[in-house]
C-alpha positions in Angstrom: 115.7 -18.8 -52.6 115.5 -16.2 -55.3 111.8 -16.6 -55.8 111.1 -15.6 -52.2 113.3 -12.5 -52.5 111.6 -11.5 -55.7 108.2 -12.0 -54.1 109.0 -9.8 -51.1 110.6 -7.2 -53.4 107.4 -7.1 -55.5 105.3 -6.7 -52.4 107.4 -3.8 -51.0 107.4 -2.1 -54.5 103.6 -2.4 -54.8 103.0 -1.1 -51.3 105.2 1.9 -51.9 103.3 2.7 -55.1 100.0 2.3 -53.4 101.2 4.6 -50.6 102.2 7.4 -53.0 99.0 7.0 -55.0 96.9 7.3 -51.8 98.9 10.3 -50.6 98.5 12.0 -54.0 94.7 11.4 -54.0 94.4 12.6 -50.4 96.3 15.8 -51.2 94.1 16.5 -54.2 91.0 16.0 -52.0 92.3 18.5 -49.5 92.9 21.0 -52.2 89.4 20.5 -53.5 88.0 21.0 -50.0 89.9 24.2 -49.6 88.6 25.5 -53.0 85.0 24.6 -52.0 85.4 26.4 -48.7 86.7 29.5 -50.5 83.7 29.6 -52.8 81.0 29.8 -50.1 80.7 29.6 -46.4 77.5 27.5 -46.6 79.5 24.6 -48.1 81.3 24.2 -44.8 79.0 21.5 -43.6 79.2 19.8 -47.0 83.0 19.8 -46.9 83.0 18.3 -43.4 80.7 15.4 -44.6 82.8 15.1 -47.7 86.1 14.9 -45.8 84.6 12.5 -43.3 83.5 10.2 -46.0 87.0 10.3 -47.6 88.6 9.4 -44.2 86.5 6.2 -44.1 
């Protein structure tokens, strides 16, 4: 059944792309949090809330 094989191949391809996009966005957020922490120590609580909101 070639249609079923194409369906599963499309799902695996899309899931792989979504995983890489999520990983890329997550790494960008970590870099932004590190930059914010370097700017001032008072933003530590803000970065914790920011990272917690991104986890959910």
